[in-house]
N, C-alpha and C positions, 0 to 999 in steps of 0.2 A: 184379302183380293193382291195380287202383285204384277206391279204397273210395271211400265218397260225399263223405266228407272232401275226398280226392285231388281227386276233380271238383270241388267248390266252390272249391279252391283254383285250380279254372284256370281254372274265369268268375271270377275276384276278377282273376285275372293279367287277362286275356284285357280284361275291361273298363276296365282301364289302361292296355289298347294302344289303346284306345281312346277316352280322355280326353286323350291326350298331341293326338290332335289337333285339340280344345277346345285357345280362349285362354287366355291369362293368370286373370282371378279365376275364370273358371267352373269351369276346370281345376282350381282349386284347390281348390274349395267341394265341386264333384263329388266332387275326390281323397276330403277330409276324410270326408262323408256316407261317400261307398262303405264305407269301408275299417270305422268305425266299424258300422253296418250288418254290412258278414261277419264282422266279428271278437266279434259280439253274437249270430250264429248257427251259429256255426263251434265246433266242437268240435277243434279244432286249434289248439295250441299255442306258442309262443316256440320252446319247449323240443320239439316236435317237427320242425321247420324247423330247430334247428341242427343236430337229428341225421338229418337227411338232409343238410345241409351236411359230419356229418363222417366219415361215411361215405364220401362225394367224394374228401374229404381224407385220410381212409384209406387210399387208390383213389393217391391220385397221390404219399402220400410214400413208401409203400413201393416205385413203378414210378424214383420217382430217387432215391433210398436205393439198392435194388438193383444203379441204369444204375452209376452215382458206388461207391460202395463195392463193389459186391456179396453187401453181408450185408442183413439184413432190419433193417425198421423197433426193434424188437425189437435187437439190437445194435446200435444206433447212438445207445440209450438212452432207446426212444422208450417208449410203449407202447399196445397193442392190446385192455387193458379194460378195460370201463367198469363202472359200475357196472350194468347189468345186458344181460343175455343172457352168450351163452356165444363165446370168440373163435375167430374162425375163424384157417383158415389163405393160405399162399396158391403158388398152382402154377405153374411158374416155372423155365427151362431152366435147369440145369447151369453153375456156373460163371457166370452173369448178369451180370460187371462187362464193361460195354462196357469194349473198347479202344481207345478214345480217342486218334486221331492229332494232331488240335490240339487243341491244351493250353487253346484259349480255349475253346473249346465243353464239352474236362471241366471246365472253372472254373466255365461256367456249369449242370453238372450241380448241383456239389455246392452252391452256391448256390441255384440254386431245392428242390434233397432237403432243404438244410438249413434254408428261410423253408414245407418243406409240413409237415415234422415238425415243427415252432411250431407250422403253425397248426392239428394235432394236441389236441398240450401245449392252445392258449390254449382252444380246444372244449370235452376234455373237464375243464380246468378251473373253462369258465364255467358248463357242467351240474352240472355235480358228481359226483352220482351218480344224477344221473338219461342222464348219456351211457354214451348202446348200447357197447359194443363192437364190434371191425374183425369183420366178417360173410367169409365165404369170396373170398375173392378169386386169379381165372386171370389169369394174364400168361404165358399159354402161346396158349391154348385160342380164346384172344379173343380176339386179335391175326387169328391165321385170320382169324376167321369173319368178320372189316371187310376183311378183306384183298381176302375173294369177296363182298361185298355195296359195295367201293367201285371194285370192276372193276382191283382193279392188281396179280391173280394170287394162286395157294390158297396160298396161307400169305404170313404176313411175322414176320420174328424184327426185334424195337428195338433188340435187343442187341447187332448185329450189328455194328457201326458209325458213325461220331459219323453221318450220315447216316440209318440209321436212326430211331439213337437222338434226333433232330429231330422227325422226322416222326411218331412214335409219343409225342409231347410235341405237337406238331401236332392232336391228335386233340384232348386230353387238356387243353386248356388252352382254347381256344375254348368250350367244354362247361362246363369251371367257373369262366366272367367268365355266359353269359347264367345258368347255373343263380342265382347271385348273386347276378345286377337282377333273376330273377325272383320269384327267393326274398323279395328285396326288401322291396315292398309287402305282405308278408301282416304283416309283425315288428310285433309291438304294440309290444314297449319299445324306446325311442329310442336308452337301452344297449347293444342286442343289433342294435338300423340301422345303429346308429355302428360297430360291431364287423365287422358283413357288409360295411359299404361299403368300411372301411380292410381287410377279408380280397379282397373285390375288386378294389381297385384295385391290389394286387402278382398280384393270377391277372392282372389286365391288363396287369402291367408283363409276367412270363413270356411270356403273348399274342405281346404289341408281340413280345418276343426274338425267339422260338423262329418267327414268323416273318417278322420282319426277315433274320436270318440264311438261312433256306430260301430268301426269295428273292433275297437275293445270292451262293449258292450258284448255285441257277439260271442268274442274268444273268455270271456268270463259267464254267461251262456248260454253255454251253444241250440240248449234248445229252443230257444225265442227267434232263430234262423233269420238274425239280422243283417246276415251279409246276401240272405236269400233274395229276400225283398228287397235292401237292394240294390238288387244285381237284377233285378224283374222292374224297376222301376228307371236305371242304366237305357236295360233292353226296348224296350218301352219307349224310352226317350232316343234313340236311333234309329225305330222305326217310327216314330214318327215322322223323324227328317231326312228319314227316304234313302239313308245311308246303312242303317242296320248296322256299321263296324266302329260310329268314330264319337265311341264311349266305354266305360268302363265301369263294370260295379264292386263290389269288396269283396277278398276273398285270397286266394295264396296258386304261387303258380310257382315250381320246381325253375332252380338256377344251374347252368350247371356253369364251372369253371374251366377257363382251355389249361389254364396249369396246371390246372387238379383236375381226377377221375372223378372227384363227391363232386353232389349236388346237393343243393343248398335247397332251403323254403322261402319265400317271401312275396311280403306282402298286396294288393294292387292296391292300397290306399292309396295312391298316385290316380288322378286322372288321364291318363298322358297316352299317344302314342309310340309305334317300338321306338324309335327315333329318342324316348323320353320329352317330346315337345308335348307340347298343352294344344286339344286342336281347338281347329274353329271351329264355327257356323259362320252361315251366310244369313242376314238377314229374311227368306226367304226359310230356310231352319231352323233357325228360333223360332218369328212365327208359327211353323207349323205346330212347338211343341210348347208355346204358351196357349195359341191356338184350340188346343187338345187332338189340332186335326182337322179343325172347321177354314172354312171359307174364308177367312177375312175377319171372321170375328170367333171369340168365343172360350170355353174355357176358364182362362183367369180373362181375356177381355170380353165379357159378351156386348162388345160394341163395337171390339176391335177399339184399337191401338187408336191415339189421336197425332196430327202428323202425317209427312208427305208420306212416311217406308210404313205401310199397314198393309 
């Protein structure tokens, strides 16, 4: 459910996108002035924004840890309890450890799981007693609902094997990058902004890794139609957030150079706009995706997020 504060945040990000079309000194001056005015009027704090990110990190940490080890975030030594709220539970299939065939993909999964747990711990430490507990998370029915929304079938099990795991990861990572990009302009603390930029960079590494591996698997076996499935997922995310165009699937495009009459084929592995800038999503747009179109709850968070931005 969008609050007045959340709607104001969305307006701030929309203004930031407009500013990106301006040049040099005008961009810098307007951005500083606009941000100062917005923070003076808004009741949303840096803690609220970091807690919004913490909810998403709980989701990713649980998904990757279960996929890589078959056990939960807490079993791996992490914590789901913050200074506020009661920790929820995770809905998931029995024996969720992915039966990896490719040891390289298994090692990728373990690395990402480790890094996502570190993100949770870092944000919990930064927030201290104001950190929210993990909300209820659904890693079972949520994927089935998104499979229907994307038009790829009535059900989807991301823990069934290497390819399914990568496609499940594909759903998360691009959303995480756009969420951090959108939230960056809302942070008033330079320390928090630096931390958010660092986390976003790692999430972008994860997204690039997942997208590259999927693209390579499609090239090796086009009959699997992996690029097509990934593109349907990207289109579903853009549809859910209401833009219809802030996401790019996997495939190829034709590139022409001004100095040559020749044309070249390029991959579309990087999820970026026409200026090769990473997409940014507002909090409402991110919520629309992780709630799978639900109002205030649903999808991966059946009871909604914890914290003031929900």
